[in-house]
N, CA and C of each residue as an Amber inpcrd file, in Angstrom:
protein
   537
-104.4200000  29.2460000 -19.7990000-102.9410000  30.2470000 -19.8910000
-102.4430000  30.4200000 -18.2670000-100.9580000  30.2860000 -17.9130000
-100.4930000  30.6530000 -16.7620000 -99.1050000  31.4930000 -16.9260000
 -99.3440000  32.1130000 -16.0860000 -97.8520000  33.0900000 -16.0900000
 -97.4520000  32.7290000 -15.2730000 -96.1030000  32.3590000 -15.4500000
 -94.9230000  31.6060000 -14.5990000 -94.3540000  32.9370000 -14.4580000
 -93.8270000  32.8280000 -13.1460000 -92.8040000  33.7380000 -12.9620000
 -92.0460000  33.2080000 -11.4350000 -91.7430000  34.3400000 -10.5890000
 -90.8540000  34.1540000  -9.3120000 -91.3130000  35.6380000  -8.3140000
 -92.3890000  35.7410000  -8.1680000 -92.4930000  36.6450000  -7.4490000
 -92.6980000  36.8380000  -6.4500000 -92.1070000  35.4430000  -5.6080000
 -92.1540000  35.6540000  -4.2620000 -90.7360000  35.8820000  -4.0780000
 -89.8300000  35.5110000  -5.0200000 -87.8640000  35.8530000  -4.5710000
 -87.8040000  37.7460000  -5.3000000 -88.5270000  37.5470000  -6.7900000
 -87.8080000  38.8030000  -7.6840000 -89.0200000  39.7950000  -7.6300000
 -88.8370000  41.0400000  -7.1980000 -89.7100000  42.1590000  -7.2610000
 -90.2560000  42.4830000  -8.3580000 -89.5510000  42.5840000  -9.1330000
 -89.7250000  42.9970000 -10.6070000 -90.8220000  41.7580000 -11.3190000
 -90.8760000  40.3580000 -10.8630000 -91.7200000  39.5940000 -11.3700000
 -93.5060000  39.8870000 -11.0420000 -93.2440000  40.6930000  -9.6210000
 -94.9720000  41.0530000  -9.3420000 -95.2160000  42.5020000 -10.3580000
 -94.2250000  43.0480000 -10.6820000 -94.7840000  43.6100000 -12.0530000
 -95.1900000  43.1980000 -13.2190000 -94.5400000  42.1150000 -13.4730000
 -94.7350000  41.3300000 -14.6830000 -96.1440000  40.7130000 -14.2700000
 -96.1280000  40.1940000 -13.1720000 -97.9570000  39.4590000 -13.0060000
 -98.8130000  40.3620000 -12.9150000 -98.1070000  41.8170000 -12.2940000
 -99.6900000  42.3700000 -12.2750000-100.1410000  43.1610000 -14.1340000
 -98.6760000  43.1700000 -14.8570000 -99.3160000  43.2320000 -16.2450000
 -99.6490000  41.8550000 -16.8320000 -99.5490000  40.9500000 -16.8370000
-100.2410000  39.8980000 -17.3390000-102.0410000  39.7370000 -16.6320000
-101.8840000  40.3060000 -15.4080000-103.3090000  39.9710000 -14.9830000
-104.7010000  41.3120000 -15.8770000-103.7350000  42.1410000 -15.3620000
-104.3830000  43.6440000 -16.5760000-104.7930000  42.8930000 -18.0890000
-103.6570000  42.3380000 -18.8070000-104.2700000  41.9680000 -19.7530000
-104.9950000  40.9780000 -20.3320000-105.1770000  39.7650000 -18.9940000
-105.5930000  38.5500000 -19.1270000-107.5610000  38.9360000 -18.8180000
-107.8370000  40.1800000 -17.9650000-109.1010000  40.3850000 -17.7180000
-109.5520000  41.0710000 -18.8290000-108.8230000  41.5520000 -19.8520000
-109.7700000  41.7930000 -21.4980000-110.1730000  40.6640000 -22.1260000
-109.7080000  39.7160000 -21.4530000-110.1970000  38.2360000 -21.9680000
-111.0180000  37.4160000 -20.9850000-112.1900000  38.0040000 -20.7720000
-113.0040000  37.1890000 -19.7040000-113.4080000  35.5820000 -20.4210000
-113.1980000  35.2740000 -21.3560000-113.4620000  33.6110000 -21.6390000
-111.8870000  32.9180000 -21.3870000-110.6860000  33.9620000 -21.0750000
-109.6860000  33.3390000 -20.6820000-109.4210000  32.7420000 -19.2870000
-109.0820000  31.4620000 -19.3520000-108.8420000  31.1600000 -17.8330000
-107.4170000  31.4430000 -17.8330000-107.2340000  31.8950000 -16.6680000
-105.6530000  32.3910000 -16.1230000-105.3030000  32.2280000 -14.9800000
-104.0890000  31.8870000 -15.0230000-103.2930000  31.5210000 -13.6570000
-102.2950000  32.0150000 -13.3550000-101.4730000  31.9340000 -12.2100000
-100.0320000  31.9240000 -11.9300000 -99.7430000  30.6860000 -11.5170000
 -98.4170000  30.7550000 -11.5860000 -97.1250000  29.5820000 -10.7820000
 -95.8300000  29.7270000 -10.7860000 -95.4650000  29.9060000 -10.1180000
 -93.9590000  29.8250000  -9.8520000 -92.9410000  28.7510000 -10.1810000
 -92.4200000  29.1210000 -11.0680000 -91.2380000  28.7070000 -11.9690000
 -90.6440000  27.2640000 -11.1340000 -90.3200000  27.5080000 -10.2400000
 -89.7710000  25.4100000 -10.0070000 -91.0140000  25.1100000  -9.7590000
 -92.3490000  24.9890000  -9.4310000 -93.3650000  24.4900000  -8.7540000
 -93.7190000  23.9420000 -10.7930000 -93.7740000  24.8450000 -11.2050000
 -94.0030000  24.5320000 -12.9410000 -93.3040000  23.7150000 -13.4680000
 -91.9220000  23.7420000 -13.1300000 -91.2130000  22.7110000 -13.2950000
 -91.8020000  21.3530000 -13.1140000 -91.9270000  21.3430000 -11.8070000
 -92.4100000  19.8950000 -11.2410000 -93.5540000  19.4440000 -12.2630000
 -94.6570000  20.5680000 -11.9320000 -95.9050000  19.8740000 -12.6110000
 -95.7790000  19.3030000 -14.0660000 -94.9740000  20.1620000 -14.7230000
 -94.7090000  19.3450000 -16.5350000 -94.4460000  18.2300000 -16.5180000
 -93.5510000  18.0140000 -15.4180000 -93.0660000  16.4280000 -15.1790000
 -94.5650000  15.7360000 -14.8900000 -94.7040000  15.8950000 -13.8230000
 -95.4990000  15.3190000 -13.3100000 -97.3550000  15.5560000 -13.8840000
 -98.0540000  15.9030000 -14.3540000 -98.9250000  16.5690000 -15.1970000
 -98.9380000  17.6120000 -16.3310000 -97.8730000  17.2340000 -17.5770000
 -97.6610000  18.2910000 -18.6050000 -99.3660000  18.5700000 -19.4420000
 -99.8980000  17.5710000 -19.2080000-101.5080000  18.1260000 -19.5540000
-102.5900000  18.7680000 -19.0480000-101.7530000  19.3830000 -17.5760000
-102.5540000  20.7450000 -17.3520000-102.1780000  22.2100000 -17.8890000
-101.5640000  22.3210000 -18.8380000-100.6230000  23.0410000 -19.1740000
-100.9360000  23.2700000 -20.7620000-101.5680000  24.8490000 -21.1820000
-101.4980000  25.0860000 -22.4360000-101.3050000  25.8470000 -23.0450000
-101.1740000  27.2390000 -22.2460000 -99.9870000  28.6390000 -22.3660000
 -99.2930000  28.8340000 -21.5190000 -97.7400000  28.6650000 -21.4750000
 -97.1270000  29.4440000 -20.4570000 -96.9250000  30.9950000 -20.7820000
 -96.7090000  31.5640000 -19.8490000 -96.5670000  33.3530000 -20.2870000
 -95.4150000  34.0330000 -19.3400000 -94.4230000  33.7830000 -19.7350000
 -93.0190000  33.6640000 -18.9400000 -91.9000000  34.7870000 -19.4880000
 -90.7310000  34.7070000 -19.1480000 -89.9090000  36.1030000 -19.5080000
 -88.5380000  34.5780000 -19.8840000 -87.6560000  35.3310000 -20.6790000
 -86.6610000  34.7150000 -21.9820000 -86.0360000  33.5850000 -20.5690000
 -85.6390000  33.7020000 -19.7170000 -84.7820000  32.6290000 -18.8140000
 -85.6010000  31.9910000 -18.6090000 -86.6980000  31.8680000 -17.8620000
 -87.5590000  30.6740000 -17.1150000 -88.0540000  30.2250000 -18.7470000
 -88.2200000  30.9080000 -19.6380000 -88.7070000  29.9280000 -20.8250000
 -87.8080000  29.2570000 -21.5360000 -86.6870000  29.4580000 -21.4400000
 -85.3210000  29.0650000 -22.0280000 -85.2890000  27.4980000 -20.9040000
 -85.5170000  27.5040000 -20.5290000 -85.5220000  26.3690000 -18.9660000
 -86.4770000  25.5990000 -18.9690000 -87.9020000  25.9430000 -18.7580000
 -89.1290000  24.8180000 -19.1360000 -89.1390000  24.5560000 -20.5620000
 -88.6630000  25.4060000 -21.5560000 -88.9870000  24.7550000 -23.3320000
 -87.5490000  23.3150000 -23.4030000 -86.6990000  23.6010000 -22.4700000
 -85.6880000  22.8470000 -22.6970000 -86.5330000  21.7590000 -21.9590000
 -86.8740000  21.7460000 -20.8250000 -87.5370000  20.7150000 -20.0020000
 -88.9920000  19.5550000 -20.5270000 -89.5310000  20.9250000 -21.3930000
 -90.3760000  19.8230000 -22.5040000 -89.8270000  19.7610000 -23.2520000
 -88.9190000  19.6330000 -24.1440000 -88.1560000  19.1840000 -25.0340000
 -87.8430000  17.8720000 -24.6570000 -87.3200000  17.4140000 -23.2180000
 -86.8430000  16.4990000 -22.7530000 -87.8570000  15.4960000 -22.7420000
 -89.2290000  15.8080000 -21.7710000 -89.8570000  15.3350000 -21.8270000
 -90.9120000  14.5380000 -22.7190000 -90.6120000  15.1390000 -24.2340000
 -90.7920000  14.5730000 -25.2910000 -89.7200000  13.7010000 -26.7190000
 -88.7200000  13.8800000 -26.1020000 -87.9130000  13.0890000 -26.5090000
 -86.2570000  13.5890000 -27.0890000 -86.6670000  14.8900000 -26.4860000
 -85.0580000  15.9530000 -26.7300000 -85.3850000  16.8460000 -27.4560000
 -84.5620000  18.1630000 -27.3360000 -84.3130000  18.5740000 -28.6640000
 -84.5570000  18.7930000 -29.7670000 -84.1650000  17.6160000 -30.3750000
 -84.1760000  16.9710000 -31.6660000 -85.2510000  17.0740000 -32.4020000
 -86.4290000  17.1250000 -31.2650000 -87.9920000  16.4710000 -31.6700000
 -89.1240000  17.6340000 -31.5290000 -88.1020000  18.7360000 -30.7020000
 -89.2820000  20.1720000 -30.4250000 -88.9980000  21.1220000 -31.5090000
 -90.3100000  21.2180000 -32.0360000 -90.4260000  22.7370000 -32.7020000
 -90.7990000  23.6320000 -31.8250000 -90.6860000  24.7200000 -32.2080000
 -90.9630000  26.0790000 -31.6980000 -91.5410000  27.0520000 -32.6960000
 -92.2170000  27.8810000 -31.6740000 -92.7190000  29.0950000 -32.8920000
 -93.0740000  30.4370000 -31.6370000 -92.7840000  31.7750000 -31.9690000
 -93.1300000  32.6610000 -31.7140000 -93.9110000  33.5380000 -32.2830000
 -95.5380000  33.5790000 -31.7900000 -96.3810000  34.3070000 -32.6690000
 -96.6570000  35.1990000 -32.1320000 -96.5330000  36.2520000 -33.1950000
 -97.1010000  37.5080000 -32.7610000 -99.0160000  37.8470000 -32.9840000
 -99.3480000  39.0590000 -33.3320000-100.8200000  39.0730000 -33.9830000
-100.9590000  38.9420000 -35.4910000 -99.2430000  39.8410000 -35.8500000
 -99.4270000  39.7060000 -37.7360000 -98.2580000  38.4680000 -38.1180000
 -97.5670000  38.4630000 -37.5630000 -96.0860000  37.5130000 -37.7040000
 -95.6600000  37.0750000 -36.9730000 -95.1760000  35.5440000 -37.4170000
 -94.5600000  34.6090000 -36.9290000 -92.9310000  33.9830000 -37.1390000
 -92.4880000  32.9840000 -36.0160000 -90.9140000  32.8170000 -36.6240000
 -91.0950000  31.3880000 -36.0440000 -90.6880000  30.2880000 -37.1010000
 -90.8260000  29.0470000 -36.6090000 -89.5520000  28.7190000 -36.2910000
 -89.0450000  27.6480000 -35.5550000 -87.8210000  27.6120000 -36.0520000
 -87.8190000  25.9620000 -34.8520000 -86.4750000  25.1550000 -34.8130000
 -86.5630000  23.9180000 -33.7630000 -86.0320000  24.5600000 -32.5240000
 -86.3900000  23.9790000 -31.3940000 -85.6730000  24.3690000 -30.0430000
 -84.5660000  24.8260000 -29.7130000 -83.7890000  23.6570000 -30.6300000
 -82.2960000  23.7240000 -29.9480000 -81.6750000  24.7230000 -31.2370000
 -82.4620000  25.6810000 -31.9010000 -81.5080000  26.8540000 -32.8450000
 -80.8470000  26.1380000 -33.9730000 -79.5450000  26.4720000 -34.1080000
 -78.9780000  26.2130000 -35.0970000 -77.5200000  25.1040000 -34.4150000
 -77.7800000  24.9670000 -33.4660000 -77.1950000  23.7280000 -33.0090000
 -75.3910000  24.0490000 -33.8560000 -74.9450000  25.1350000 -33.3730000
 -73.6800000  25.5460000 -33.6090000 -72.6390000  24.6790000 -33.4000000
 -72.5280000  23.5410000 -32.3360000 -71.7310000  22.6490000 -32.3260000
 -71.3300000  21.6520000 -32.6770000 -72.3130000  20.9840000 -33.5380000
 -72.6710000  20.1930000 -34.8290000 -72.8320000  20.5040000 -35.8890000
 -72.6830000  21.7870000 -36.2850000 -72.7580000  22.4020000 -37.7190000
 -72.1060000  21.6300000 -38.8500000 -72.6120000  20.7440000 -40.0070000
 -72.1730000  20.7980000 -40.7990000 -71.7150000  19.2730000 -40.6370000
 -71.6900000  18.6130000 -39.6570000 -71.4180000  17.3570000 -39.4060000
 -72.4920000  15.7860000 -39.5050000 -73.5600000  16.6750000 -40.0570000
 -74.8870000  15.6690000 -40.5080000 -75.1110000  14.8770000 -39.6340000
 -75.0920000  15.0160000 -37.9740000 -75.5600000  14.7410000 -36.8420000
 -76.7380000  15.0780000 -36.2400000 -77.4190000  16.5020000 -36.7100000
 -78.7340000  17.2220000 -36.2950000 -79.4590000  16.4620000 -37.0890000
 -80.3790000  16.4630000 -35.7430000 -81.6990000  15.8320000 -35.6620000
 -82.9850000  16.7460000 -36.7120000 -83.0150000  16.4610000 -37.7950000
 -83.9990000  17.3320000 -39.1870000 -85.3900000  17.2710000 -38.3380000
 -85.7390000  16.4360000 -37.2060000 -87.1020000  16.6540000 -37.0180000
 -87.7690000  17.6160000 -36.4790000 -87.5180000  18.1170000 -35.7590000
 -87.5400000  19.4250000 -35.0970000 -87.5610000  20.5790000 -36.0370000
 -86.8630000  20.9340000 -37.2550000 -87.0290000  21.5810000 -38.0830000
 -88.3700000  20.9250000 -38.5430000 -88.2800000  19.9450000 -39.4560000
 -89.6400000  19.5120000 -39.7830000 -91.3130000  19.5810000 -39.3920000
 -91.2780000  19.8060000 -38.1230000 -92.2830000  19.5050000 -37.0140000
 -92.2540000  21.1650000 -37.1810000 -91.0530000  22.4350000 -36.9870000
 -91.2610000  23.6630000 -36.8070000 -92.0980000  24.0970000 -38.5280000
 -92.1140000  23.5850000 -39.3330000 -92.5750000  23.6550000 -40.8110000
 -93.9270000  23.3760000 -40.9460000 -94.5250000  22.3440000 -40.0590000
 -95.6870000  21.8010000 -39.7980000 -96.4780000  22.8100000 -39.1410000
 -95.6620000  23.4070000 -37.9930000 -96.6970000  24.4520000 -37.3690000
 -96.7760000  25.6820000 -38.1920000 -96.0050000  26.1490000 -38.8920000
 -96.0010000  27.2580000 -39.6250000 -96.6730000  26.8180000 -41.0110000
 -97.0590000  25.9720000 -41.4700000 -98.1180000  25.4770000 -42.3820000
 -99.5070000  25.5150000 -41.5590000 -99.5990000  24.9760000 -40.4700000
-100.9800000  25.4230000 -39.4830000-101.0270000  26.9830000 -39.2980000
-100.1610000  27.1190000 -38.7640000-100.5840000  29.2400000 -38.4400000
-100.3830000  29.4940000 -39.9430000-100.2620000  29.4230000 -40.9360000
-100.6440000  30.1250000 -41.9020000-101.6800000  29.8270000 -42.5880000
-102.0940000  28.1870000 -42.5440000-103.2240000  27.7500000 -43.0020000
-104.3530000  28.1540000 -42.3860000-104.3440000  28.5270000 -40.8610000
-105.4150000  29.3160000 -40.4700000-105.2830000  30.0630000 -40.4370000
-104.5140000  31.1820000 -40.6930000-104.4620000  32.7740000 -40.6080000
-105.0350000  32.9970000 -42.3070000-104.6890000  32.2190000 -43.4650000
-105.0560000  32.5820000 -44.3230000-106.4630000  31.3150000 -44.8280000
-107.0040000  30.7480000 -43.7980000-108.2160000  29.4890000 -44.1890000
-108.1200000  28.7450000 -45.7620000-106.5140000  27.8170000 -45.2620000
-106.2760000  27.2640000 -46.7450000-106.2910000  26.1870000 -45.9320000
-107.0740000  25.3230000 -46.1280000-107.0610000  23.8480000 -46.2200000
-105.8320000  23.0430000 -46.3700000-105.6190000  23.6650000 -47.5640000
-104.5540000  22.6220000 -47.9220000-103.0350000  22.5560000 -47.2120000
-102.6810000  23.8990000 -46.8220000-102.0170000  24.0430000 -45.8810000
-101.9090000  23.5090000 -44.1640000-103.3910000  23.3530000 -44.1950000
-103.3180000  22.4700000 -42.8210000-103.5970000  21.2760000 -43.2110000
-103.8440000  20.6180000 -44.2160000-103.8460000  19.4520000 -44.3200000
-102.3130000  18.4130000 -44.5770000-101.5270000  19.6780000 -45.2940000
-100.3160000  19.2090000 -45.4720000 -99.5110000  19.4820000 -44.0370000
 -99.6860000  20.3080000 -43.2280000 -99.4450000  20.3580000 -41.8020000
 -99.4550000  19.0640000 -41.2180000-100.2900000  18.3550000 -41.5570000
-101.1320000  16.9580000 -40.5530000-100.3000000  16.1210000 -41.3380000
 -99.7410000  16.1020000 -42.4840000 -98.8590000  14.9860000 -43.5100000
 -97.5070000  15.1340000 -42.8210000 -97.3210000  16.0240000 -42.5550000
 -95.7990000  16.1340000 -42.0990000 -95.1740000  16.0630000 -40.4000000
 -96.6290000  16.2860000 -40.2130000 -96.7470000  15.8280000 -38.4650000
 -96.9630000  14.4330000 -38.2180000 -97.6850000  13.2910000 -39.3660000
 -97.7490000  12.5370000 -39.6750000 -96.1450000  11.4750000 -39.8970000
 -95.9610000  11.9690000 -40.8210000 -94.8050000  11.3320000 -41.3840000
 -93.6060000  11.3350000 -40.2730000 -93.1190000  12.1710000 -39.6520000
 -92.3760000  12.3230000 -38.3390000 -92.7790000  11.1880000 -37.5440000
 -94.1680000  11.3530000 -37.2660000 -94.8290000  10.3210000 -36.1740000
 -94.0940000   8.9250000 -36.8460000 -94.5670000   8.6100000 -37.8380000
 -93.8800000   7.3070000 -38.3700000 -92.6190000   6.8570000 -38.3270000
 -91.9310000   7.6920000 -39.0090000 -90.0660000   7.5920000 -39.0830000
 -89.9410000   7.4110000 -37.4710000 -90.7660000   7.8960000 -36.6650000
 -90.1420000   7.6120000 -34.7770000 -90.5710000   6.1830000 -34.6000000
 -92.0020000   6.0130000 -35.1400000 -92.6130000   4.9960000 -34.3380000
 -91.4860000   3.4910000 -34.9420000 -91.5740000   4.0450000 -36.5970000
 -90.7470000   2.6800000 -37.0310000 -89.1370000   2.3680000 -36.2400000
 -88.5250000   3.3880000 -36.3410000 -87.4110000   3.8680000 -35.1000000
 -86.0820000   3.0170000 -35.6470000 -85.9840000   2.7170000 -37.3130000
 -84.8570000   2.4580000 -37.6910000 -83.6960000   3.4230000 -38.6830000
 -84.4780000   4.8980000 -38.2890000 -83.6320000   5.8800000 -39.4350000
 -83.8450000   6.8100000 -38.0790000 -82.5120000   6.9140000 -36.9650000
 -82.3960000   8.0890000 -36.2370000 -81.4040000   8.7410000 -36.2410000
 -81.4610000   9.8580000 -35.5950000 -79.8380000  10.3580000 -35.1680000
 -79.4550000  10.0890000 -33.8130000 -78.2150000  10.5370000 -34.0320000
 -77.7000000  10.1070000 -32.6010000 -77.8430000  10.5260000 -31.1720000
 -78.5580000  11.4750000 -31.3170000 -79.0490000  12.0660000 -30.0300000
 -80.5360000  11.4750000 -29.8600000 -80.9320000  10.2760000 -30.4630000
 -82.4320000   9.3330000 -30.3160000 -81.8480000   8.3030000 -29.9690000
 -80.2520000   7.9450000 -29.9130000 -79.5420000   6.3130000 -29.8150000
 -79.3450000   5.6700000 -31.8370000 -79.2540000   6.3150000 -32.5080000
 -79.3880000   5.9560000 -33.9870000 -78.1390000   6.1400000 -33.8960000
 -77.5530000   5.7060000 -35.4220000 -76.3170000   6.5980000 -36.2570000
 -76.9210000   6.7490000 -37.1460000 -78.1770000   7.3950000 -37.8200000
 -78.4130000   8.1700000 -39.0050000 -78.1220000   9.1960000 -38.9720000
 -77.7120000   9.5220000 -40.5790000 -77.3620000  11.1470000 -40.7860000
 -78.6290000  11.9220000 -41.0040000 -78.4750000  13.4430000 -40.8170000
 -79.4640000  14.4940000 -40.9340000 -80.1500000  13.7930000 -42.1290000
 -79.4210000  13.9040000 -43.0310000 -80.0150000  13.6840000 -44.3590000
 -81.0760000  12.0970000 -44.6270000 -80.1360000  11.1540000 -43.6130000
 -80.5370000   9.9460000 -43.6940000 -82.3560000  10.1660000 -42.9480000
 -82.1480000  10.8820000 -42.3300000 -83.6720000  10.7920000 -41.5420000
 -84.2210000  11.9250000 -41.9780000 -84.0150000  12.7510000 -42.7390000
 -84.6890000  13.9580000 -43.7190000 -85.1120000  12.7890000 -44.7970000
 -84.3660000  12.1260000 -45.4290000 -85.0780000  10.8920000 -46.3580000
 -86.2660000  10.3030000 -45.5720000 -85.8720000   9.6560000 -44.7960000
 -86.7590000   8.7850000 -44.4090000 -87.9600000   9.6730000 -44.3160000
 -88.1700000  10.6300000 -43.5090000 -89.5560000  11.5450000 -43.4570000
 -89.7860000  11.6260000 -44.8560000 -89.0430000  12.1840000 -45.8740000
 -89.8530000  12.4220000 -47.1600000 -90.2610000  11.3160000 -47.7380000
 -89.8430000  10.3690000 -47.1360000 -90.4940000   8.6410000 -47.7670000
 -91.8930000   8.3210000 -47.4970000 -91.8450000   8.7660000 -45.8740000
 -93.2960000   9.0670000 -45.4670000 -94.1250000   9.4790000 -45.7830000
 -93.8970000  10.8030000 -45.9550000 -94.6230000  12.1750000 -46.5590000
 -95.3760000  11.4570000 -48.6200000 -94.4150000  11.1910000 -48.8400000
 -94.3670000  10.5310000 -49.9320000 -95.9320000   9.1840000 -50.1190000
 -95.8420000   8.1620000 -49.5760000 -96.3220000   7.4140000 -48.6340000
 -97.8820000   7.9080000 -48.4180000 -97.8370000   8.8540000 -47.5920000
 -99.0590000   9.4180000 -47.1260000 -99.8210000  10.1990000 -48.4610000
 -99.0230000  10.9920000 -48.7000000 -99.9930000  11.7600000 -49.9440000
-100.4770000  10.5660000 -50.8900000 -99.6800000   9.4200000 -50.9930000
-100.4060000   8.6510000 -52.4710000-101.0200000   8.1210000 -51.9080000
-101.3520000   7.6770000 -50.3060000-102.7030000   6.6440000 -49.5160000
-104.6090000   7.2220000 -49.9360000
């Protein structure tokens, strides 16, 4: 777990870092470290596998999540989750995409993958193997659509509509379930 801040410039982040350190001490099995946001952006490009959980405030989180989405193909394929102790919210990183609402251009893959994250969270929380299996099937269906590459929305260089891509994922899901 990495505390991402800019404590060398903004004094408020020294407080943020202190709170992080206090909380991290409560979990001795947790590996906790610190990084400045600019260095984190560089390392996310050079060696993203070195990160697991980034703890930061909203502005830096928005910037780094968009960078991460770019590394994985764009906002259209980036799921997200806000997970608390008892509740969670799952949604695409791109949010509602109001600039293209109703035009059939939005990539549904991020929403489908957010649904898979939700099923995984619920399945883990409630010890439900069916939900865990369904989460894996949804991810696999999206991976197959991406690998085949013939049904893509404009953000990925294709001409397919939101419905076309959702239907392709649904078709792949049916094939996976039948196998």
